[in-house]
N, C-alpha and C positions, 0 to 999 in steps of 0.2 A: 503493499500500500504506500510504505514512503517513497518507494522507488517511482512508481506510477505518478505520485503527487508531484515529487521532483521533476519529472519529464514533463509533468503537462504544465506545470509554470514555466518551465524552461522553453518550452514551445510557444509559449502566450509571449514571452520576454524576446525571444528571438524575432519572433513576427511584427512586434512593436517597434525594436532595436534591434535592426539587421546587423550593424557594426559590433554589438556587445559580444564579449569572449564568453561564453558560459560552458566551455571544456572542464572535465573532470581535472580537479586540484585547482582551479582559478579561484581568486579571494570571494568572488561574488557569487559564485556556487557553494562554496563552503561555508560563507558567513551568511547568505540571506535564504539560497533554495533550500538547502539541508535542514537548517534549523526550522524553518516554515513548513516545512514538507514532513517534519517530525511531528510539529505541533497539530497537525491538520491529520496526521496519521492516528493520533492518541485521541483527538476529538473523534474521529471516526468509530475508533473502539469501542468508547463510551457511550456512543450516541447507538452503537449495534447491541452493546451489552444492555442497554435502558430500555430499547425495545422488545428484547428477547426476554425479559423479565417483566415487561408490562405487556402483556398480551392475552388478550380475551380467547383466544384460540382452543386452548383446552381446559376452559374452567366446567367446574362442576360445583356440585352443592356440598362437596367435600374440601372446595378451595378454602382457603382463607377469606372471611367477608372483608375483613379491612383492607386486603389488597384490590379485590373487585370495586370495593366504594371507592378507593382513591383513584381507579382508573378511571371509572365512569364519572368521578366527580369533575375529572378535567372535562367532561362534556356537559357541566352544571346538570348532571343528574343526581338524586338523592334516593337512596334505598327507601321503601315505605315499611316502617318500622312495625307496623302491625297497632292494634289498639285493643285496651281490655273490655270486655263486656259490662254494661252497667244495668241493672237489674232493681225494679221498685216493688218493694215488699212492704205485707203489712203486718206489722208487729202488736200481737193483742197482750192484754195484761187484765188482772183480775181487779185492778182499782185503777181509779183515776190519781196518779202520781205524776211528780217529777221523774226524767228517764235519763242516766247518761250512758251515750255509747261511744265508745274509744275506737281507735283505728286496728285495734287488735281484738276486738271483738267479731268473730267469725259467726257465720252461718253457713249451710250446705245442705243438700238435698240429700247426698250420697255420703257425707264423711271425706270425701276426695277432692271435690271442688268447690272451693272455699270462697266467699263473697265477704267483703268488709265495707265498713263505712267509710267514706274517704276523709272525714275529718272527726275529730273527737267533739262532741257536740253534748249539750244537756237542754233537753226541752222541759220546758216547765208542765204543770200538771195541765195546765189549761189548753195545751198543745193537743191531748190526747181527744178522741173523739169518742162517743157512746156507741156502740153498736146494741140496739134494743134488741133485737133478734136472737143475739147468743148472748145477752146480758155481759158483755165483754167492752174493755175499752182497747182504742187502736190507735196507732202510729204509723203513718204511710211515710218512709223514707227510701234513698238509693243507696244501693251497695254496689262497689266495684269488684271486678274478679280479681283473685291473686294473681292469674298470669292470664297472657294473650291465648288464644286458641278459641276455633268456634265450639268446641265442647261446652264453652260457658255460655253459649246462646242458649238460655232457658228463658222460656216464656210464663211457664204456668207451674203449680207442683208446690208441696208444701217441704219449707226449711226443718229437716226431720234433726238436724244436729247441729248444734250451738253450744257458744260459750255461755256459762251460766253468769249474766252480768247483773238479773236482776231477780230478788225471790218472787217478785210478783208476774214476771214473765210467764204466757202460758204456752202460744205457737206462733210460726211464723206462715205467711201464704205470700206466692210471689203474685203480684197484680200482672205485671207485664216486662217483657225486656224493652228497656229504654234503649239501648244502643249494642248493636250487636259488635262481637269482637270480629277482628280481622287478623289472619296469621301474618307474621314477618314475612317480607317478599324473600325468596330465596334467592340462593346467586342464581340460577338458570331463570326463574323468573324474570328479577332483576333485567340481566342480560336481554333476554327476550324482549321484554318493554323498551329496552332504550333502540332497539332496531326501529321501532316507530315512533319514538317520543322525541327524536332528534329529526326536529322538520327544517330547522335552518342551515343550508350546507353552502354558503357562500361566503367571500369576504369582506363585505361592504357593511357588519354591522358588528356591535360590539362583543356579543357571544363568540362569533367566529375568530 
């Protein structure tokens, strides 16, 4: 590569300056062409290594996500990190009283998929409503899933497993799914979306 670069630039100089002496061993060849060719060869080697290491050709879902994110970040793309499900639930109590829920108070339909209050909150006794049919008091709140995943998208059912947070708590029922969970985007999904997400392919704008 260095020899080809020196030869290339030598031909250019000869074309521009026909009378110049660029034979092997001359000062201008040793002091100008050789160092320049060496630097160009090193730059080319660095560029080749960079592009070999930053390719999406062999990316799969076992590839490091940081590598894929960094490469596609150069194209102004960001991975979809997904979202957690949020359910609205009704908590029933034996009496009208103040209730405190913390972010560590868990509820679950099966003991595995856990949901928690998003913030620690104390609800006054006047917040609880009376259910005349069941002769119970209730409170409607939102709970967020412990993790991301479509398995948390539950729209109905009883929360049979829960932290013992209040002696007057009776049971809990899911009212509705307030926000569906979206799985984080995998490497292959991210790369696949990139093929259609990059709509600007010219050099007359700032992103390009």
